[in-house]
N, C-alpha and C positions, 0 to 999 in steps of 0.2 A: 727164747732163752734169756736174753737180756732182761726182759720184764720179770721173769721168774727170779733171777738173781737179785734184781732190785727189791722185789717183795720180801725175799729172805733177809736181805740186808737191812730193810726198814722194819722188819718184824711183822709185816702183813701176812707172811706165810711162814709156817714152821719148816724145819728141815724134813720132817716126815711128809708133809704136804708136797714139798718140792720133789722128794724122791718118787712119790706117787705120780706126779706130773711127768717126770723124766722117763718113767716106764713106758709111756706111750709117745714120747717125743720122736723117736725114729720112725715108727709106724704104728698104726692102730688097726687091730684085727677086728673087722666087722662080720666075720664069718664067711660072707660071700666075696669079700675083697679085703686087701691089706693096704690101707691108705698111707701113703708116704708123706708124713708130716715134715720130714726132714728135707724134703725137696726144695722148699723155699729157702733154706739155709744154703744148700749147695748151688741152686740155680737162680735164686733171686725171685722166684715166682712159685706159688703153690702148685701141687699136682693138678693137672687139668683132667676133668672127667670126660671120658668119651662115652656119650650117651647111647650110641647105637648098640643094639644087642642086649641092653640092660632093661629091666622092668622099670616102670615109673617109680615104684617103691624103692628099688635099689638106688636109682639116681637121686631121689629125695634124701635118703639116708646118707649117701656120700656127700651131698651138698651140705647137710647139717653138720657132718663131721669135719669137713674142710673149714667151715666158718667158726667152729669152736676154737680153732687154732690160728685162723687167718682172717684178715679183713678184706680179702679178695677171693673171688670164685669165678671160674670159667668152665662152662660145660659146652661141649660141641656135639653136633649131630643129635639135637634134641627134638623129639616129636612133641606135639601139643599135649598129649596125655602126660608125658614126663614133666613138662613145664608146669602143668596144672598141679601135679603132686609136689613139685618143688615150691611152688607159690604158697602152698598151705603152711609149710614150715619155714620158708624164707620169704616173707612178704615183700621185701625190697628187691627181689630178683627181677631182672629186666630181660625180656625175651625179644630176640631179633628173628622174626619168622623166616625171612629169606635166607639169612645165614645159618639158621637153625642153631643159634647159640643162646646161652643164658649167662648173664654177667651180674656180679655183685661187686661193688667197690665202695667200701666204707671208710676209706682213707680221707683225711681232711687236707684241703689246700694242695691238691695235686697239680703239678705243672708238667705237662706232657712235652717231650723233647721232639722238635721238628726234625724231619729228615727222611721219613718213609713215604713213598708213593706207591699206590696200588693201581695198576693199569690193567684194564680188562678189554678183551677183544670184542665181545658181543654181549647183549642183554641176557642171553641164555647161560652165560658164564657167571652171572652175578652171585648165585649162591656160594660159589667157591671164592670169588673175589671178596665178598662181604665177610666171609669167615676169616679171611686174611686180615681185613680191616679191623674187625672186632678183636681179634687176637693181638695184633700189634698195639692197638689202643689200650687194651687191658694191661699190657706189659709196659705202658708208659710212653709210647710214641704217639706223636701227632701225625695223622695220616692224611695225605692228599689223595683224592680219588679222581681217576681219569678213566671213564667207562665208555664203552661202545666206540672204540677207536681201532678196530681191526684193519687188517691190510687190504680188505676189499675196498676201503675208502681211505687210502693212506693220508690224504690231505687232513683228515680229522686228527690224526696223530701229530702231524707236522705243525698244526696250528697251536700245539701245546708244548713247544720246545722248552719254554721257561720252566714249566712244571717238571719236565723230564730231567733237564740238566741241573736243576737246583737240588734234586734229591740226593741223599747220601746212600740210599739203597732203594731198589725198586723191586716190587713183586709184580710179575707180568703173567697174566692168566689168559689162556686161550685154549679153545678146542679146535674142531675141524682140522685144518692143516698144521696148526701149531706154530706158525711162522713168526708171530708177533714178537716173542722174546729176542729172536735173532735181530730183527729190525731195530728194536729198542737198544739192544746191546751194542749195535754199531753206531749209535747216536750219543751215548752217554759214557762218562768216565766211571760212574759208580757201579758197584756190583749189581747184577740182575739175577733175581731168583725166579726161575721159570716154573710155572705151575700148569701142567696139562689138565684139561678137563675131559670128561667122557661125552661131551656134546659133539654130535656129528652123525652123519649117515653111516650106512653099513660098513664100508671099508675103513671107517675111522677106528673100528674094533674097540669101541668103548673107551677111547682115549689113548690107545696104544700107538696109533699113527702120530698123534701130537707129541706123545712122550718121546718117540724115536726121533722125530724132527728136532725137538729141543736138545736131546742128548747129542745130536750130530751138528749142533749149531757151529757155524764158522766164525761167529762173533766171539771175541775173547771176553772173559769176565762173566760168563753165563753159567749158573749152576741150576740143577733141576731137582725138584722134589717129586713125590709120587702123584699119580693121577688123582685129581679132585682134592688134593691135600692143601687146601687153603690155610688150615691151621699151621701146618709145617712151614709154609711160606711166610706167614705172618710172624710166627715165633722166631724164625731165623732172622727175618728183617729187623725185628725189634732188638734182638740180641746184637746184631751188627751195629745198629744205630746207637745203642747204648755205649758201645766201645769207641765210637767215633767222636773226636773232640771238635 
């Protein structure tokens, strides 16, 4: 909106052109979706595209539409076919296959704010942990990664106390018994965002066991997002980090 007002003030755009732009400022109706262009004004980051359940063509059209109004793009739960479709219309799109994310950042001279740590119990949890990393980084946070430090080998976690205690906010990802966030929560002053994953054998009930463990944490300062929701954990962590001085 600032850019639009500047163009009107300088004579680069007419009042009629500005009115046409403003018609699609709050949202753009693409037929199959109503893209919320105003979200970046309200939230400080453009609408994130959830790729799962959408066709490759729909994902590509949404990506194009976001980048017409923004210099940033984040797509989560992206399959290879959807990325291929996006790459045709957005050549600078970057795909992270393990996290299943696509990112575009056309900003210049970006300085990321330190403070976020993403801690992961096991290698099988990496897709969720990396989704959190990509999300927090896209939103302007510098992320320190601490992977494969689950409670089955607690010494691996304790050997990284500096990383844990220097963080302003931590995203802790775990499947199986889901105990790791409680352990971390008892070691640090910063808030802990617990992310349960669906990793585990039969009685893990696709992450429900980990979710219930985390929701019943006896460590103070632990909050929980939904099963496999690395995006939600990363987004919240970046939001908290942005507000911390």
